[in-house]
C-alpha distance (Angstrom), angle and dihedral (degrees) to the residues before:
residue distance angle dihedral
M1 . . .
T2 3.81 . .
A3 3.72 124.8 .
L4 3.72 119.6 -116.0
R5 3.77 118.4 -111.1
A6 3.73 124.2 -153.7
D7 3.81 91.8 -124.7
S8 3.81 92.1 54.0
L9 3.79 95.8 56.4
R10 3.73 116.3 102.8
C11 3.90 127.1 -167.3
S12 3.74 92.6 -120.5
G13 3.81 91.7 55.1
V14 3.87 93.3 47.8
I15 3.82 90.3 48.3
A16 3.87 92.0 47.6
A17 3.76 90.2 50.8
A18 3.71 93.3 49.4
L19 3.82 92.3 48.3
A20 3.81 91.5 48.4
G21 3.81 90.3 67.2
P22 3.75 124.3 99.6
P23 3.86 111.4 -67.9
F24 3.81 91.4 -139.2
L25 3.76 96.0 56.4
P26 3.78 98.4 94.1
R27 3.77 88.7 51.9
R28 3.87 92.2 49.4
C29 3.78 87.9 58.6
T30 3.86 97.6 49.4
R31 3.76 114.0 90.2
L32 3.79 96.7 -149.7
T33 3.81 95.8 69.3
N34 3.75 132.2 78.7
A35 3.86 90.7 -123.5
F36 3.80 92.2 64.6
S37 3.82 115.3 135.5
K38 3.84 107.8 -138.2
K39 3.85 91.5 -175.9
L40 3.67 127.6 51.8
E41 3.88 90.0 -134.4
N42 3.78 91.0 60.1
L43 3.76 92.4 51.6
K44 3.82 89.8 47.1
A45 3.87 90.2 50.4
T46 3.72 92.6 47.9
I47 3.81 93.0 51.5
A48 3.77 92.3 45.2
L49 3.83 91.5 51.2
H50 3.70 90.5 49.0
F51 3.77 95.8 51.4
A52 3.88 92.6 43.0
H53 3.77 88.2 53.8
Y54 3.90 91.5 45.9
N55 3.84 91.7 50.1
F56 3.87 102.5 37.2
V57 3.69 110.7 23.5
R58 3.81 108.7 29.5
I59 3.87 118.2 78.0
H60 3.75 109.3 -139.7
Q61 3.74 120.2 -135.4
T62 3.85 98.2 -134.8
L63 3.90 94.3 41.5
R64 3.88 96.2 38.8
I65 3.87 82.6 -148.7
T66 3.79 134.8 63.8
P67 3.87 115.3 -83.7
A68 3.96 87.8 -119.3
M69 3.80 88.4 58.5
A70 3.78 90.8 47.1
A71 3.77 91.0 53.3
N72 3.81 91.1 44.6
L73 3.78 93.2 -116.2
A74 3.82 92.7 121.2
D75 3.84 129.0 31.2
H76 3.89 95.6 -158.9
L77 3.78 143.1 29.2
W78 3.84 109.7 -85.1
D79 3.83 118.9 -139.6
L80 3.73 121.4 -145.2
G81 3.81 92.3 -102.3
E82 3.77 91.1 56.1
L83 3.80 90.4 50.5
L84 3.80 93.9 48.9
A85 3.78 89.5 48.1
T86 3.77 91.3 57.1
V87 3.82 94.5 49.7
R88 3.62 114.5 113.2
V89 3.91 113.9 -134.8
I90 3.69 115.2 -142.0
């Protein structure tokens, strides 16, 4: 994996990376909602669960498989029960 250099960053890449994040993240950081994370651990767990679902459970339209299957990290489509069974409880 190559390191990112400041001169290789493009505005479109930064915007795409920002938009690829969980859509609920701004609401998790706002105190006036019921989805607010009081503890940093809860916010980290929520984000980790979102990205695990995104990469292992959700079939992507352009790939027609999950990103984990495309990267050879998984050999089958995970269901939500399998994902939750692998979650480590702290």
